[in-house]
N, CA, C and O atoms as a GROMACS GRO file, in nm:
protein
  664
    1MET      N    1  10.710  10.156  10.845
    1MET     CA    2  10.801  10.092  10.782
    1MET      C    3  10.811  10.224  10.625
    1MET      O    4  10.712  10.279  10.576
    2GLU      N    5  10.930  10.240  10.587
    2GLU     CA    6  10.949  10.363  10.498
    2GLU      C    7  11.041  10.277  10.360
    2GLU      O    8  11.117  10.182  10.375
    3ILE      N    9  11.011  10.332  10.255
    3ILE     CA   10  11.022  10.292  10.093
    3ILE      C   11  11.045  10.387  10.003
    3ILE      O   12  10.945  10.439   9.952
    4LYS      N   13  11.188  10.438   9.958
    4LYS     CA   14  11.197  10.576   9.896
    4LYS      C   15  11.281  10.474   9.786
    4LYS      O   16  11.364  10.384   9.805
    5GLY      N   17  11.225  10.527   9.673
    5GLY     CA   18  11.287  10.495   9.544
    5GLY      C   19  11.277  10.597   9.416
    5GLY      O   20  11.222  10.706   9.435
    6LYS      N   21  11.331  10.564   9.275
    6LYS     CA   22  11.322  10.603   9.202
    6LYS      C   23  11.171  10.556   9.153
    6LYS      O   24  11.103  10.466   9.200
    7VAL      N   25  11.136  10.655   9.032
    7VAL     CA   26  11.007  10.606   8.965
    7VAL      C   27  11.047  10.535   8.808
    7VAL      O   28  11.122  10.589   8.728
    8TYR      N   29  10.983  10.414   8.790
    8TYR     CA   30  10.944  10.347   8.671
    8TYR      C   31  10.805  10.392   8.630
    8TYR      O   32  10.711  10.397   8.709
    9ARG      N   33  10.795  10.429   8.490
    9ARG     CA   34  10.666  10.446   8.529
    9ARG      C   35  10.554  10.385   8.410
    9ARG      O   36  10.586  10.405   8.293
   10VAL      N   37  10.469  10.337   8.429
   10VAL     CA   38  10.372  10.297   8.334
   10VAL      C   39  10.277  10.333   8.308
   10VAL      O   40  10.243  10.440   8.359
   11GLY      N   41  10.154  10.243   8.184
   11GLY     CA   42  10.046  10.300   8.131
   11GLY      C   43   9.943  10.210   8.231
   11GLY      O   44   9.966  10.182   8.348
   12GLU      N   45   9.840  10.176   8.166
   12GLU     CA   46   9.654  10.121   8.220
   12GLU      C   47   9.682   9.969   8.143
   12GLU      O   48   9.726   9.922   8.039
   13ASN      N   49   9.620   9.928   8.282
   13ASN     CA   50   9.590   9.756   8.188
   13ASN      C   51   9.716   9.665   8.131
   13ASN      O   52   9.727   9.600   8.027
   14ILE      N   53   9.829   9.694   8.269
   14ILE     CA   54   9.936   9.630   8.245
   14ILE      C   55   9.923   9.505   8.306
   14ILE      O   56   9.902   9.495   8.426
   15ASN      N   57   9.934   9.392   8.218
   15ASN     CA   58   9.872   9.285   8.284
   15ASN      C   59   9.949   9.170   8.295
   15ASN      O   60  10.058   9.158   8.240
   16THR      N   61   9.889   9.074   8.374
   16THR     CA   62  10.027   8.965   8.431
   16THR      C   63  10.111   8.855   8.331
   16THR      O   64  10.176   8.756   8.366
   17ASP      N   65  10.085   8.908   8.200
   17ASP     CA   66  10.140   8.870   8.084
   17ASP      C   67  10.244   8.942   8.056
   17ASP      O   68  10.340   8.889   8.001
   18VAL      N   69  10.243   9.059   8.085
   18VAL     CA   70  10.353   9.175   8.053
   18VAL      C   71  10.438   9.178   8.181
   18VAL      O   72  10.559   9.203   8.186
   19ILE      N   73  10.369   9.154   8.270
   19ILE     CA   74  10.493   9.141   8.385
   19ILE      C   75  10.567   9.058   8.391
   19ILE      O   76  10.685   9.077   8.420
   20MET      N   77  10.507   8.926   8.362
   20MET     CA   78  10.579   8.813   8.361
   20MET      C   79  10.555   8.752   8.235
   20MET      O   80  10.444   8.710   8.204
   21PRO      N   81  10.618   8.747   8.187
   21PRO     CA   82  10.596   8.673   8.036
   21PRO      C   83  10.562   8.522   8.050
   21PRO      O   84  10.638   8.472   8.133
   22GLY      N   85  10.461   8.417   7.992
   22GLY     CA   86  10.405   8.310   8.016
   22GLY      C   87  10.534   8.227   7.965
   22GLY      O   88  10.540   8.116   8.019
   23ARG      N   89  10.635   8.254   7.874
   23ARG     CA   90  10.738   8.169   7.857
   23ARG      C   91  10.831   8.162   7.957
   23ARG      O   92  10.943   8.118   7.929
   24TRP      N   93  10.800   8.206   8.096
   24TRP     CA   94  10.888   8.212   8.194
   24TRP      C   95  10.840   8.159   8.327
   24TRP      O   96  10.901   8.167   8.434
   25CYS      N   97  10.753   8.118   8.312
   25CYS     CA   98  10.633   8.108   8.439
   25CYS      C   99  10.687   7.926   8.496
   25CYS      O  100  10.642   7.887   8.603
   26HIS      N  101  10.751   7.861   8.439
   26HIS     CA  102  10.853   7.773   8.482
   26HIS      C  103  10.956   7.759   8.549
   26HIS      O  104  11.016   7.658   8.586
   27LEU      N  105  10.983   7.932   8.571
   27LEU     CA  106  11.095   7.958   8.632
   27LEU      C  107  11.031   7.991   8.800
   27LEU      O  108  10.931   8.056   8.829
   28THR      N  109  11.144   7.909   8.912
   28THR     CA  110  11.106   7.932   9.080
   28THR      C  111  11.253   7.994   9.108
   28THR      O  112  11.223   8.044   9.217
   29ASP      N  113  11.377   8.026   9.093
   29ASP     CA  114  11.471   8.092   9.096
   29ASP      C  115  11.427   8.243   9.138
   29ASP      O  116  11.345   8.280   9.054
   30ASP      N  117  11.445   8.331   9.222
   30ASP     CA  118  11.385   8.460   9.217
   30ASP      C  119  11.553   8.550   9.128
   30ASP      O  120  11.546   8.667   9.092
   31VAL      N  121  11.685   8.465   9.111
   31VAL     CA  122  11.748   8.588   9.013
   31VAL      C  123  11.709   8.538   8.876
   31VAL      O  124  11.728   8.632   8.799
   32GLU      N  125  11.651   8.407   8.793
   32GLU     CA  126  11.602   8.413   8.706
   32GLU      C  127  11.490   8.497   8.660
   32GLU      O  128  11.480   8.556   8.552
   33LEU      N  129  11.380   8.492   8.790
   33LEU     CA  130  11.257   8.542   8.723
   33LEU      C  131  11.268   8.668   8.708
   33LEU      O  132  11.206   8.717   8.614
   34ALA      N  133  11.357   8.767   8.804
   34ALA     CA  134  11.394   8.923   8.800
   34ALA      C  135  11.421   8.965   8.641
   34ALA      O  136  11.362   9.053   8.578
   35LYS      N  137  11.534   8.870   8.593
   35LYS     CA  138  11.585   8.915   8.484
   35LYS      C  139  11.446   8.915   8.389
   35LYS      O  140  11.417   9.007   8.313
   36HIS      N  141  11.387   8.821   8.403
   36HIS     CA  142  11.240   8.842   8.318
   36HIS      C  143  11.138   8.913   8.320
   36HIS      O  144  11.050   8.900   8.234
   37CYS      N  145  11.130   9.010   8.430
   37CYS     CA  146  11.007   9.114   8.461
   37CYS      C  147  11.058   9.198   8.401
   37CYS      O  148  11.168   9.250   8.381
   38MET      N  149  10.861   9.206   8.349
   38MET     CA  150  10.886   9.289   8.228
   38MET      C  151  10.892   9.333   8.120
   38MET      O  152  10.837   9.431   8.071
   39GLU      N  153  10.981   9.241   8.066
   39GLU     CA  154  11.045   9.231   7.949
   39GLU      C  155  11.026   9.268   7.822
   39GLU      O  156  11.102   9.322   7.741
   40ASP      N  157  10.868   9.216   7.812
   40ASP     CA  158  10.816   9.224   7.698
   40ASP      C  159  10.771   9.378   7.690
   40ASP      O  160  10.700   9.410   7.595
   41LEU      N  161  10.806   9.472   7.781
   41LEU     CA  162  10.715   9.601   7.774
   41LEU      C  163  10.860   9.697   7.777
   41LEU      O  164  10.855   9.816   7.745
   42ASP      N  165  10.950   9.651   7.806
   42ASP     CA  166  11.070   9.701   7.834
   42ASP      C  167  11.204   9.598   7.807
   42ASP      O  168  11.246   9.582   7.922
   43ALA      N  169  11.272   9.540   7.738
   43ALA     CA  170  11.384   9.473   7.741
   43ALA      C  171  11.470   9.457   7.839
   43ALA      O  172  11.511   9.352   7.887
   44ASP      N  173  11.505   9.608   7.880
   44ASP     CA  174  11.590   9.632   7.970
   44ASP      C  175  11.581   9.646   8.108
   44ASP      O  176  11.672   9.674   8.186
   45PHE      N  177  11.402   9.612   8.143
   45PHE     CA  178  11.384   9.652   8.244
   45PHE      C  179  11.441   9.637   8.369
   45PHE      O  180  11.430   9.714   8.464
   46ALA      N  181  11.517   9.511   8.362
   46ALA     CA  182  11.573   9.466   8.506
   46ALA      C  183  11.704   9.506   8.544
   46ALA      O  184  11.764   9.492   8.651
   47LYS      N  185  11.746   9.573   8.410
   47LYS     CA  186  11.894   9.659   8.387
   47LYS      C  187  11.830   9.787   8.503
   47LYS      O  188  11.870   9.775   8.619
   48LYS      N  189  11.762   9.872   8.482
   48LYS     CA  190  11.696   9.968   8.465
   48LYS      C  191  11.700  10.019   8.648
   48LYS      O  192  11.749  10.118   8.702
   49ILE      N  193  11.628   9.902   8.701
   49ILE     CA  194  11.589   9.882   8.836
   49ILE      C  195  11.697   9.888   8.971
   49ILE      O  196  11.783   9.805   8.999
   50SER      N  197  11.672   9.983   9.028
   50SER     CA  198  11.767   9.927   9.151
   50SER      C  199  11.669   9.902   9.265
   50SER      O  200  11.550   9.935   9.259
   51PRO      N  201  11.725   9.844   9.366
   51PRO     CA  202  11.636   9.782   9.457
   51PRO      C  203  11.545   9.942   9.547
   51PRO      O  204  11.586  10.057   9.562
   52GLY      N  205  11.433   9.885   9.581
   52GLY     CA  206  11.332  10.003   9.647
   52GLY      C  207  11.285  10.111   9.526
   52GLY      O  208  11.240  10.218   9.569
   53ASP      N  209  11.289  10.099   9.412
   53ASP     CA  210  11.248  10.161   9.302
   53ASP      C  211  11.076  10.165   9.326
   53ASP      O  212  11.009  10.104   9.410
   54VAL      N  213  11.044  10.235   9.248
   54VAL     CA  214  10.872  10.210   9.247
   54VAL      C  215  10.814  10.194   9.132
   54VAL      O  216  10.867  10.260   9.042
   55ILE      N  217  10.705  10.119   9.096
   55ILE     CA  218  10.652  10.143   8.941
   55ILE      C  219  10.499  10.233   8.981
   55ILE      O  220  10.423  10.214   9.076
   56VAL      N  221  10.492  10.322   8.883
   56VAL     CA  222  10.375  10.443   8.915
   56VAL      C  223  10.297  10.348   8.808
   56VAL      O  224  10.368  10.287   8.729
   57ALA      N  225  10.168  10.333   8.802
   57ALA     CA  226  10.108  10.293   8.698
   57ALA      C  227   9.961  10.362   8.694
   57ALA      O  228   9.922  10.402   8.804
   58ASP      N  229   9.862  10.383   8.571
   58ASP     CA  230   9.768  10.428   8.566
   58ASP      C  231   9.635  10.313   8.589
   58ASP      O  232   9.664  10.232   8.677
   59ASP      N  233   9.547  10.298   8.551
   59ASP     CA  234   9.412  10.188   8.636
   59ASP      C  235   9.490  10.013   8.563
   59ASP      O  236   9.572   9.978   8.479
   60ASN      N  237   9.410   9.962   8.646
   60ASN     CA  238   9.403   9.816   8.664
   60ASN      C  239   9.522   9.752   8.628
   60ASN      O  240   9.522   9.660   8.546
   61PHE      N  241   9.631   9.796   8.684
   61PHE     CA  242   9.755   9.718   8.720
   61PHE      C  243   9.741   9.620   8.755
   61PHE      O  244   9.691   9.608   8.868
   62GLY      N  245   9.779   9.487   8.673
   62GLY     CA  246   9.786   9.347   8.717
   62GLY      C  247   9.666   9.250   8.666
   62GLY      O  248   9.644   9.131   8.688
   63CYS      N  249   9.616   9.322   8.610
   63CYS     CA  250   9.489   9.290   8.536
   63CYS      C  251   9.554   9.121   8.422
   63CYS      O  252   9.668   9.097   8.381
   64GLY      N  253   9.433   9.044   8.405
   64GLY     CA  254   9.437   8.906   8.358
   64GLY      C  255   9.450   8.812   8.401
   64GLY      O  256   9.347   8.779   8.460
   65SER      N  257   9.587   8.682   8.411
   65SER     CA  258   9.573   8.587   8.456
   65SER      C  259   9.625   8.596   8.612
   65SER      O  260   9.700   8.686   8.649
   66SER      N  261   9.588   8.517   8.677
   66SER     CA  262   9.606   8.513   8.863
   66SER      C  263   9.756   8.480   8.882
   66SER      O  264   9.820   8.507   8.983
   67ARG      N  265   9.799   8.425   8.785
   67ARG     CA  266   9.960   8.375   8.824
   67ARG      C  267  10.043   8.500   8.943
   67ARG      O  268  10.070   8.620   8.942
   68GLU      N  269  10.057   8.385   9.036
   68GLU     CA  270  10.154   8.479   9.131
   68GLU      C  271  10.293   8.500   9.119
   68GLU      O  272  10.378   8.538   9.201
   69VAL      N  273  10.298   8.465   8.989
   69VAL     CA  274  10.439   8.475   8.985
   69VAL      C  275  10.483   8.638   8.867
   69VAL      O  276  10.592   8.680   8.829
   70ALA      N  277  10.354   8.683   8.846
   70ALA     CA  278  10.407   8.816   8.842
   70ALA      C  279  10.436   8.927   8.950
   70ALA      O  280  10.507   9.023   8.920
   71PRO      N  281  10.373   8.911   9.096
   71PRO     CA  282  10.448   8.968   9.192
   71PRO      C  283  10.572   8.951   9.213
   71PRO      O  284  10.653   9.038   9.246
   72LEU      N  285  10.600   8.795   9.190
   72LEU     CA  286  10.700   8.748   9.271
   72LEU      C  287  10.840   8.773   9.185
   72LEU      O  288  10.943   8.766   9.251
   73SER      N  289  10.850   8.796   9.069
   73SER     CA  290  10.929   8.864   8.976
   73SER      C  291  10.946   9.010   9.003
   73SER      O  292  11.062   9.051   9.004
   74MET      N  293  10.845   9.101   9.025
   74MET     CA  294  10.827   9.223   9.053
   74MET      C  295  10.945   9.248   9.187
   74MET      O  296  11.044   9.319   9.170
   75LYS      N  297  10.920   9.185   9.305
   75LYS     CA  298  10.953   9.147   9.422
   75LYS      C  299  11.125   9.120   9.415
   75LYS      O  300  11.216   9.188   9.463
   76ALA      N  301  11.127   8.980   9.328
   76ALA     CA  302  11.286   8.969   9.286
   76ALA      C  303  11.400   9.066   9.207
   76ALA      O  304  11.522   9.077   9.217
   77VAL      N  305  11.320   9.116   9.141
   77VAL     CA  306  11.356   9.234   9.070
   77VAL      C  307  11.471   9.385   9.139
   77VAL      O  308  11.562   9.457   9.098
   78GLY      N  309  11.386   9.362   9.267
   78GLY     CA  310  11.417   9.449   9.353
   78GLY      C  311  11.298   9.618   9.403
   78GLY      O  312  11.324   9.702   9.489
   79ILE      N  313  11.194   9.614   9.324
   79ILE     CA  314  11.061   9.685   9.307
   79ILE      C  315  11.054   9.683   9.461
   79ILE      O  316  11.050   9.579   9.527
   80GLY      N  317  11.052   9.808   9.513
   80GLY     CA  318  10.997   9.827   9.643
   80GLY      C  319  10.827   9.866   9.679
   80GLY      O  320  10.777   9.846   9.790
   81ALA      N  321  10.764   9.918   9.579
   81ALA     CA  322  10.634   9.909   9.578
   81ALA      C  323  10.575   9.954   9.442
   81ALA      O  324  10.640  10.016   9.358
   82VAL      N  325  10.454   9.919   9.430
   82VAL     CA  326  10.358   9.987   9.341
   82VAL      C  327  10.275  10.038   9.342
   82VAL      O  328  10.171   9.979   9.370
   83VAL      N  329  10.273  10.178   9.313
   83VAL     CA  330  10.179  10.292   9.322
   83VAL      C  331  10.055  10.269   9.172
   83VAL      O  332  10.101  10.227   9.065
   84ALA      N  333   9.928  10.296   9.183
   84ALA     CA  334   9.868  10.295   9.079
   84ALA      C  335   9.753  10.299   9.134
   84ALA      O  336   9.735  10.261   9.250
   85LYS      N  337   9.647  10.353   9.049
   85LYS     CA  338   9.538  10.420   9.015
   85LYS      C  339   9.417  10.296   9.074
   85LYS      O  340   9.338  10.298   9.168
   86SER      N  341   9.435  10.235   9.012
   86SER     CA  342   9.412  10.088   9.066
   86SER      C  343   9.453   9.950   9.027
   86SER      O  344   9.519   9.931   8.924
   87PHE      N  345   9.414   9.850   9.106
   87PHE     CA  346   9.464   9.711   9.070
   87PHE      C  347   9.379   9.640   9.048
   87PHE      O  348   9.267   9.665   9.094
   88ALA      N  349   9.405   9.511   8.960
   88ALA     CA  350   9.303   9.374   8.976
   88ALA      C  351   9.302   9.294   9.105
   88ALA      O  352   9.399   9.248   9.166
   89ARG      N  353   9.176   9.286   9.134
   89ARG     CA  354   9.177   9.244   9.287
   89ARG      C  355   9.250   9.151   9.309
   89ARG      O  356   9.304   9.155   9.420
   90ILE      N  357   9.293   9.006   9.200
   90ILE     CA  358   9.362   8.892   9.233
   90ILE      C  359   9.530   8.929   9.199
   90ILE      O  360   9.614   8.840   9.184
   91PHE      N  361   9.549   9.024   9.192
   91PHE     CA  362   9.696   9.091   9.155
   91PHE      C  363   9.719   9.144   9.305
   91PHE      O  364   9.817   9.121   9.376
   92TYR      N  365   9.620   9.210   9.331
   92TYR     CA  366   9.635   9.279   9.457
   92TYR      C  367   9.686   9.187   9.620
   92TYR      O  368   9.763   9.214   9.712
   93ARG      N  369   9.597   9.076   9.587
   93ARG     CA  370   9.602   8.972   9.714
   93ARG      C  371   9.748   8.892   9.702
   93ARG      O  372   9.832   8.880   9.792
   94ASN      N  373   9.753   8.841   9.568
   94ASN     CA  374   9.858   8.776   9.555
   94ASN      C  375   9.992   8.872   9.562
   94ASN      O  376  10.100   8.814   9.570
   95SER      N  377   9.990   8.984   9.559
   95SER     CA  378  10.102   9.119   9.592
   95SER      C  379  10.097   9.092   9.754
   95SER      O  380  10.153   8.988   9.786
   96ILE      N  381  10.057   9.144   9.829
   96ILE     CA  382  10.026   9.112   9.956
   96ILE      C  383  10.089   8.959  10.065
   96ILE      O  384  10.163   8.934  10.160
   97ASN      N  385   9.973   8.877   9.942
   97ASN     CA  386  10.072   8.734   9.979
   97ASN      C  387  10.183   8.727   9.988
   97ASN      O  388  10.228   8.696  10.098
   98ILE      N  389  10.289   8.757   9.864
   98ILE     CA  390  10.410   8.766   9.897
   98ILE      C  391  10.490   8.852   9.940
   98ILE      O  392  10.610   8.852   9.916
   99GLY      N  393  10.407   8.965  10.033
   99GLY     CA  394  10.468   9.071  10.081
   99GLY      C  395  10.554   9.145   9.935
   99GLY      O  396  10.672   9.120   9.912
  100LEU      N  397  10.480   9.226   9.858
  100LEU     CA  398  10.518   9.357   9.792
  100LEU      C  399  10.425   9.423   9.828
  100LEU      O  400  10.318   9.376   9.865
  101PRO      N  401  10.455   9.554   9.823
  101PRO     CA  402  10.339   9.668   9.926
  101PRO      C  403  10.286   9.700   9.795
  101PRO      O  404  10.351   9.647   9.706
  102ILE      N  405  10.193   9.765   9.758
  102ILE     CA  406  10.080   9.786   9.693
  102ILE      C  407  10.059   9.889   9.696
  102ILE      O  408  10.140   9.917   9.785
  103PHE      N  409   9.989  10.030   9.660
  103PHE     CA  410   9.894  10.144   9.702
  103PHE      C  411   9.842  10.187   9.599
  103PHE      O  412   9.905  10.203   9.495
  104GLU      N  413   9.698  10.218   9.616
  104GLU     CA  414   9.621  10.296   9.547
  104GLU      C  415   9.616  10.450   9.572
  104GLU      O  416   9.588  10.494   9.684
  105SER      N  417   9.640  10.517   9.484
  105SER     CA  418   9.651  10.686   9.488
  105SER      C  419   9.651  10.746   9.370
  105SER      O  420   9.750  10.776   9.304
  106PRO      N  421   9.531  10.767   9.340
  106PRO     CA  422   9.505  10.830   9.191
  106PRO      C  423   9.550  10.966   9.183
  106PRO      O  424   9.567  11.010   9.069
  107GLU      N  425   9.573  11.039   9.276
  107GLU     CA  426   9.607  11.182   9.313
  107GLU      C  427   9.760  11.184   9.274
  107GLU      O  428   9.820  11.277   9.221
  108CYS      N  429   9.807  11.066   9.312
  108CYS     CA  430   9.996  11.077   9.304
  108CYS      C  431  10.030  10.996   9.194
  108CYS      O  432  10.150  10.969   9.196
  109VAL      N  433   9.961  10.940   9.086
  109VAL     CA  434   9.980  10.900   8.950
  109VAL      C  435   9.980  11.019   8.888
  109VAL      O  436  10.080  11.068   8.834
  110GLU      N  437   9.845  11.083   8.894
  110GLU     CA  438   9.835  11.166   8.813
  110GLU      C  439   9.959  11.275   8.753
  110GLU      O  440   9.982  11.300   8.634
  111VAL      N  441  10.036  11.336   8.887
  111VAL     CA  442  10.146  11.415   8.837
  111VAL      C  443  10.270  11.358   8.890
  111VAL      O  444  10.346  11.432   8.952
  112THR      N  445  10.298  11.228   8.872
  112THR     CA  446  10.456  11.145   8.907
  112THR      C  447  10.471  11.100   8.720
  112THR      O  448  10.385  11.062   8.641
  113GLU      N  449  10.611  11.127   8.705
  113GLU     CA  450  10.655  11.071   8.590
  113GLU      C  451  10.762  11.027   8.637
  113GLU      O  452  10.810  11.032   8.750
  114ALA      N  453  10.806  10.972   8.516
  114ALA     CA  454  10.925  10.832   8.543
  114ALA      C  455  11.052  10.923   8.592
  114ALA      O  456  11.068  11.039   8.554
  115GLY      N  457  11.139  10.856   8.677
  115GLY     CA  458  11.278  10.968   8.687
  115GLY      C  459  11.210  11.017   8.885
  115GLY      O  460  11.264  10.983   8.990
  116ASP      N  461  11.100  11.089   8.871
  116ASP     CA  462  11.084  11.117   9.003
  116ASP      C  463  11.141  11.044   9.137
  116ASP      O  464  11.176  10.926   9.140
  117GLU      N  465  11.144  11.113   9.220
  117GLU     CA  466  11.196  11.009   9.372
  117GLU      C  467  11.034  11.034   9.396
  117GLU      O  468  10.953  11.119   9.359
  118LEU      N  469  11.030  10.898   9.491
  118LEU     CA  470  10.883  10.853   9.599
  118LEU      C  471  10.949  10.850   9.740
  118LEU      O  472  11.061  10.800   9.742
  119GLU      N  473  10.913  10.883   9.827
  119GLU     CA  474  10.932  10.856   9.964
  119GLU      C  475  10.745  10.767  10.029
  119GLU      O  476  10.646  10.836  10.055
  120ILE      N  477  10.747  10.664  10.035
  120ILE     CA  478  10.618  10.606  10.084
  120ILE      C  479  10.622  10.539  10.238
  120ILE      O  480  10.697  10.443  10.257
  121ASP      N  481  10.544  10.588  10.341
  121ASP     CA  482  10.504  10.566  10.488
  121ASP      C  483  10.426  10.503  10.442
  121ASP      O  484  10.324  10.545  10.388
  122MET      N  485  10.477  10.327  10.461
  122MET     CA  486  10.347  10.228  10.441
  122MET      C  487  10.263  10.190  10.525
  122MET      O  488  10.177  10.103  10.518
  123PHE      N  489  10.296  10.272  10.618
  123PHE     CA  490  10.213  10.199  10.758
  123PHE      C  491  10.112  10.376  10.822
  123PHE      O  492  10.015  10.384  10.898
  124GLY      N  493  10.178  10.472  10.761
  124GLY     CA  494  10.146  10.620  10.759
  124GLY      C  495  10.043  10.646  10.673
  124GLY      O  496   9.954  10.716  10.722
  125GLY      N  497  10.028  10.610  10.557
  125GLY     CA  498   9.953  10.639  10.459
  125GLY      C  499   9.988  10.746  10.426
  125GLY      O  500   9.908  10.836  10.452
  126LYS      N  501  10.123  10.787  10.351
  126LYS     CA  502  10.162  10.907  10.298
  126LYS      C  503  10.246  10.848  10.194
  126LYS      O  504  10.325  10.758  10.224
  127ILE      N  505  10.232  10.908  10.035
  127ILE     CA  506  10.385  10.919   9.977
  127ILE      C  507  10.389  11.079   9.957
  127ILE      O  508  10.291  11.153   9.958
  128VAL      N  509  10.536  11.119   9.937
  128VAL     CA  510  10.613  11.183   9.918
  128VAL      C  511  10.647  11.205   9.796
  128VAL      O  512  10.756  11.154   9.768
  129ASN      N  513  10.581  11.281   9.681
  129ASN     CA  514  10.698  11.336   9.601
  129ASN      C  515  10.826  11.385   9.619
  129ASN      O  516  10.835  11.461   9.716
  130LEU      N  517  10.912  11.368   9.564
  130LEU     CA  518  11.049  11.452   9.663
  130LEU      C  519  11.107  11.548   9.528
  130LEU      O  520  11.150  11.660   9.554
  131THR      N  521  11.106  11.517   9.438
  131THR     CA  522  11.099  11.578   9.300
  131THR      C  523  11.020  11.661   9.316
  131THR      O  524  11.071  11.773   9.309
  132LYS      N  525  10.910  11.660   9.335
  132LYS     CA  526  10.797  11.797   9.310
  132LYS      C  527  10.756  11.841   9.411
  132LYS      O  528  10.704  11.951   9.397
  133GLY      N  529  10.757  11.772   9.590
  133GLY     CA  530  10.769  11.851   9.617
  133GLY      C  531  10.630  11.815   9.731
  133GLY      O  532  10.615  11.838   9.850
  134LYS      N  533  10.551  11.755   9.636
  134LYS     CA  534  10.407  11.672   9.710
  134LYS      C  535  10.389  11.563   9.780
  134LYS      O  536  10.462  11.467   9.805
  135GLU      N  537  10.262  11.596   9.814
  135GLU     CA  538  10.230  11.468   9.949
  135GLU      C  539  10.079  11.382   9.937
  135GLU      O  540   9.965  11.428   9.932
  136PHE      N  541  10.105  11.301   9.935
  136PHE     CA  542   9.956  11.219   9.884
  136PHE      C  543   9.969  11.114   9.980
  136PHE      O  544  10.065  11.050  10.023
  137SER      N  545   9.794  11.111  10.011
  137SER     CA  546   9.776  11.019  10.097
  137SER      C  547   9.696  10.871  10.061
  137SER      O  548   9.629  10.874   9.957
  138PHE      N  549   9.697  10.760  10.127
  138PHE     CA  550   9.642  10.624  10.044
  138PHE      C  551   9.560  10.589  10.200
  138PHE      O  552   9.599  10.631  10.309
  139ALA      N  553   9.466  10.522  10.182
  139ALA     CA  554   9.464  10.423  10.296
  139ALA      C  555   9.548  10.313  10.329
  139ALA      O  556   9.585  10.229  10.247
  140PRO      N  557   9.593  10.313  10.505
  140PRO     CA  558   9.661  10.231  10.522
  140PRO      C  559   9.630  10.117  10.542
  140PRO      O  560   9.517  10.112  10.590
  141PHE      N  561   9.669  10.033  10.530
  141PHE     CA  562   9.684   9.811  10.529
  141PHE      C  563   9.633   9.820  10.665
  141PHE      O  564   9.670   9.887  10.762
  142PRO      N  565   9.510   9.709  10.645
  142PRO     CA  566   9.400   9.673  10.803
  142PRO      C  567   9.554   9.629  10.855
  142PRO      O  568   9.660   9.625  10.791
  143PRO      N  569   9.518   9.591  11.024
  143PRO     CA  570   9.625   9.515  11.095
  143PRO      C  571   9.672   9.371  11.046
  143PRO      O  572   9.791   9.338  11.049
  144PHE      N  573   9.583   9.299  11.005
  144PHE     CA  574   9.652   9.179  10.975
  144PHE      C  575   9.736   9.160  10.840
  144PHE      O  576   9.822   9.071  10.835
  145MET      N  577   9.714   9.236  10.743
  145MET     CA  578   9.791   9.245  10.625
  145MET      C  579   9.913   9.337  10.661
  145MET      O  580  10.023   9.299  10.620
  146LYS      N  581   9.907   9.438  10.725
  146LYS     CA  582  10.018   9.488  10.760
  146LYS      C  583  10.134   9.381  10.837
  146LYS      O  584  10.255   9.387  10.813
  147THR      N  585  10.102   9.329  10.887
  147THR     CA  586  10.138   9.200  10.954
  147THR      C  587  10.248   9.107  10.887
  147THR      O  588  10.364   9.075  10.910
  148ILE      N  589  10.146   9.078  10.787
  148ILE     CA  590  10.185   8.974  10.650
  148ILE      C  591  10.321   9.031  10.573
  148ILE      O  592  10.428   8.972  10.557
  149ILE      N  593  10.273   9.194  10.519
  149ILE     CA  594  10.426   9.243  10.484
  149ILE      C  595  10.498   9.282  10.559
  149ILE      O  596  10.570   9.349  10.485
  150GLU      N  597  10.556   9.297  10.700
  150GLU     CA  598  10.636   9.306  10.780
  150GLU      C  599  10.684   9.178  10.784
  150GLU      O  600  10.806   9.164  10.780
  151LYS      N  601  10.607   9.069  10.790
  151LYS     CA  602  10.697   8.947  10.796
  151LYS      C  603  10.792   8.859  10.632
  151LYS      O  604  10.871   8.766  10.610
  152GLY      N  605  10.693   8.999  10.532
  152GLY     CA  606  10.750   8.917  10.416
  152GLY      C  607  10.651   8.849  10.270
  152GLY      O  608  10.645   8.836  10.148
  153GLY      N  609  10.601   8.829  10.372
  153GLY     CA  610  10.437   8.780  10.280
  153GLY      C  611  10.381   8.661  10.384
  153GLY      O  612  10.402   8.642  10.503
  154LEU      N  613  10.318   8.603  10.306
  154LEU     CA  614  10.219   8.480  10.399
  154LEU      C  615  10.310   8.365  10.449
  154LEU      O  616  10.280   8.298  10.548
  155LYS      N  617  10.423   8.344  10.376
  155LYS     CA  618  10.501   8.233  10.425
  155LYS      C  619  10.588   8.259  10.565
  155LYS      O  620  10.611   8.161  10.636
  156GLY      N  621  10.634   8.387  10.605
  156GLY     CA  622  10.710   8.448  10.697
  156GLY      C  623  10.608   8.454  10.813
  156GLY      O  624  10.640   8.443  10.932
  157TRP      N  625  10.465   8.474  10.762
  157TRP     CA  626  10.392   8.509  10.878
  157TRP      C  627  10.330   8.357  10.963
  157TRP      O  628  10.318   8.335  11.084
  158VAL      N  629  10.297   8.264  10.835
  158VAL     CA  630  10.286   8.141  10.898
  158VAL      C  631  10.430   8.079  10.918
  158VAL      O  632  10.440   7.957  10.908
  159LEU      N  633  10.490   8.119  10.933
  159LEU     CA  634  10.676   8.006  10.967
  159LEU      C  635  10.666   8.065  11.132
  159LEU      O  636  10.696   8.004  11.234
  160GLU      N  637  10.609   8.216  11.115
  160GLU     CA  638  10.653   8.251  11.282
  160GLU      C  639  10.535   8.191  11.381
  160GLU      O  640  10.557   8.136  11.489
  161LYS      N  641  10.447   8.205  11.342
  161LYS     CA  642  10.278   8.148  11.395
  161LYS      C  643  10.318   8.009  11.460
  161LYS      O  644  10.266   7.969  11.564
  162LEU      N  645  10.464   7.905  11.356
  162LEU     CA  646  10.440   7.796  11.387
  162LEU      C  647  10.580   7.798  11.504
  162LEU      O  648  10.605   7.702  11.577
  163GLY      N  649  10.660   7.922  11.503
  163GLY     CA  650  10.745   7.962  11.558
  163GLY      C  651  10.904   7.874  11.470
  163GLY      O  652  10.986   7.806  11.531
  164LYS      N  653  10.908   7.899  11.340
  164LYS     CA  654  10.993   7.820  11.326
  164LYS      C  655  11.071   7.988  11.230
  164LYS      O  656  11.021   8.099  11.245
  165GLN      N  657  11.184   7.962  11.148
  165GLN     CA  658  11.246   8.075  11.080
  165GLN      C  659  11.244   8.044  10.949
  165GLN      O  660  11.248   7.926  10.914
  166ALA      N  661  11.238   8.126  10.878
  166ALA     CA  662  11.207   8.122  10.684
  166ALA      C  663  11.369   8.053  10.645
  166ALA      O  664  11.400   8.031  10.528
   0.00000   0.00000   0.00000
């Protein structure tokens, strides 16, 4: 599976309160969630994102509270993936659970700038910065996580196991 998109660059310690401000955590509609994703960091964030775009971040992305609505809002706004030096562990798991691909690649983060275009081979463990002509690797997902992501998250995986449609 491949992801290709423009880079939206952020720094370190981007917490879940910044990704989805607490005043909007009561929302359940994807369209409404998308409108408020990252708005405290950039009021126009949702307007700047095209489907498949990639957030590139420094260390400790997704720190703070364990709110699942943070990765849900990112997926709703159209983020194709997040590449960071490191992730808060609960954010990492919440992202996989809802089918938002996230990758740790410190080398990629070091040379990638806002506006660069990335191509990510999710299951091959490769990121190519098409703008800079550089290639990076990351540890591919283990088989069970790969399946969860392919199904769009745990809900899709469970429904398939039960023989039902989403």
